[in-house]
Residue, then its C-alpha position, 0 to 999 in steps of 0.5 A: m570135540a573129535g568128529e565135529t565139522s563146521k559144515s552141517s548136512q541138509a535133510p533130503l527133500l524126498s525119501g525112499v523109492e520116490e526120491t530114487i526115481m526122481d533122482s534117476k530122472m533128474q540125473q538123466a536130464v542133467e547129463a543130457d544138458s550141454g551146459q551141465k556137460r561143460n560144468c562136468r569138465l571143469d576143475l573143481p575150483d572153477l566149478v565152485y566159483s561158477g556156482a556163485v555167478c548167478t541163480s541158474w549157474h548155481q542150480s547147474y553147480s548144485a546138480v553136478r555136485r549132487f549127482r557127482l558128475c565131476s570128472p574124477d581125473q582132477s588136476p594136481y595142485l600145490v597148496f601153500s600160504s602166499a605172502d600176498q594173502d592173509s593168514n586164513t587164505a590158502t593158495l592152490h596152484n594148478v600144476s597143469t594149467n598154472k591157474i592160481y586160486h585162493a581159498s578163505l578157510p576157517d580158524p585156526p589160521f592156515r598159516s599157523r598150521y602144520i600140514v601132515g597129510s593130503s588124502q581123498g580131497w582133504l588136507v590133514t593139519a596140526d594147529e599150534l596146540s598140536n591138535l589134528h584137523l581134516l580140512n577141505p580147501i574146496s568146501g571149507a569144511q573142517i573136522a576135528l580128530p582125536l586129541p594127541q594125548s589119546i596116542k600111545d606114549v603121549t601125556p599132556s602137561f598143564t600149567e598151574d593155571g590149567d593151560l596146556a603147556g605141552y606133551y611128554i612123548m616117550a623116547i629112548n635116551n641112553g638105551r632106556p625109555a624116558p619121556d621127552f617134553y615138547p611145548a604144545k606148538e612144537a610137539r606136532h613136528y616131532l609127533y606126526d609123520k603122515v596121515v592118510l584117509s580111506s575115503d572122503p569123510s563127507c561121503g560116509e564112513c572114513t578111517v584115518l590112519l596116522k603114522h607117528r612117533p615114537y618109532q613110526y607107529l600106526s594108530f587109527a580112528k574113525i570119524g567121530d571117535n574120541k581116541w586113537t587106537w594103536l596097532a599093538m603088534e611087535c612088527c608094526r613100527f618103523y613105517h615109512d609110507i602108507f596108502y589105502n587101496d580101494s579095490d581090496g579095502l586094505f591099507y598098505a604100509i612099507r617099513s624102513c627095512g623094505d617089508i610091505h604089510t597089508i592092514d585090515l582095519t575092518s576086522s576085529p582085532p585089526a589084521v596085519e599081514v606081511v605080504f612082502r619081505i626084502v632080503h637086502r635093504n639100505v635102511t638110510q633110504t626113504s620108502y614110498v609105496l602106491r598102487a599104479p593106475w594099471g594095477d602094479l604095486l610100486m615101491i619108490l626108494s629115495t636116498n637123501e644126501p644132506r647138502f646146504l647152501y648158506t644164507t650168509d655170505e660166508e661159504s663156510g657157514p653162518s657167522s658166530d653172531d648169526e648162529e641163532n638166525y641161521v637157516p640153511r636152504s634145501y639143495l637140489s642134490r638132497r634127492a641124491k638117488v631115486t629108483v622105482h620098483k615093481v613089486n610082484l607079491a606072487k613071485k616075491k621079487v622086485t624089478r626096477v622100472k624107468n617107464l611109468q607108462d607116460h604117467a607122472l608121480f606125486l610124492g610128499f606128505n600127500h597120499a601118493f598118486m599118479l596121473n596120465a601126463h597126456n591128460h594134463a598139460n604141463l606134466s612131464p611123463n615118466c617123472a616124479y614130482f617131490s614136495d618136501d616131507d623131511n620131518d626132521h629138517i622141517y622141525c629144525y628149520p621151519f622157515a627154510e626153503r622147501h624142496l620142490v623138484r621134478l625127477n626124470l626117471k629115465d636120465a635121473t635129472l633133477t629140475d627145480l620147480s618154479f612157482t610164484n615168488s609169493l610162495l611161503n615156506w610155512p606151512p610146508p607146501v603139499w600136493f593135493r587132488p580135490r574132490l567135491s562130495 
């Protein structure tokens, strides 16, 4: 059932004014305790592990979690499946400290999932029936989202025995709309592009915004809804990237043409406003959009140049008898050019920037974010960190080597990011910032 979670919440011990007064006194005591101050500075995986050491440490962990005293400036992680772990275990590699953590997660097995989002401390995954789930790798909580057949232009198909066979998804064939059939396991690759959240769903009301095909439409649902609601407006298609802005409560979305929209899902009906139009744009570029920590609206343009190295010994490509098993490797020059631009909504202009004020930028299937490199060891300032989010390439070659690189914005140099040799290419690794409600 959509909205169902694998973790249940406990009723408060006290209520009303008495609980508020007690909480205030307890929080003051917690903040004054030196041991609690130490725990407040821990990365969340370390904090969770500390709670399992003994009774007193668990009490400390519970207090820090209850009053949300964890540092909001959590380190970035790369989440992936590791060959030296079982299929239900996700590996979290701290990019700053190089510490590695392993999280045992609920079914379906992590290694069978397709990751299509990383937002507000949760992963968004699609299982082998193409059903979407929110998954918290820190707490192990899981929340089901509405079924695929509630998305516009998606119709399920069943076998004679009543089992799900796959989905018909509308497409344009020879200039005419016609449905294409995708087996249940493959539909997720074609259908889902990216998912972002408005907030941590365990903290209260949360809106989920889904970018999907055909035509890179947007649909949304609140936790507990049983269907997706399509943004049924002519301009609401061909989106590249989306993010949620806490300061004004709006989603921002950038289209393939470069236009930027704000989307208010709290109004009825939802309100979409074109806040920026671009005059000239190379539509072959991939666009990202986010709000920088200092308030600027940034647009990132990435030009891909598909080039491959072959897994066979023949430089010209796969041999004829190896055609079926041929898998090309992603090559570093796939990110042929990346530029960052400041968008001035008032003056309706863009200005290229090469200085991110010593911040590092993380892009991929994740809700784009930036971190001050001086606050996190091993991060390079004024650099963009990319994980592979090329849906078409992943669909065609699900087990190919993944694109994990760092781009220096000042001199445009690309550096291959090296992680553990046990990193598997499926599911596609994704950047992640933990939260613990």
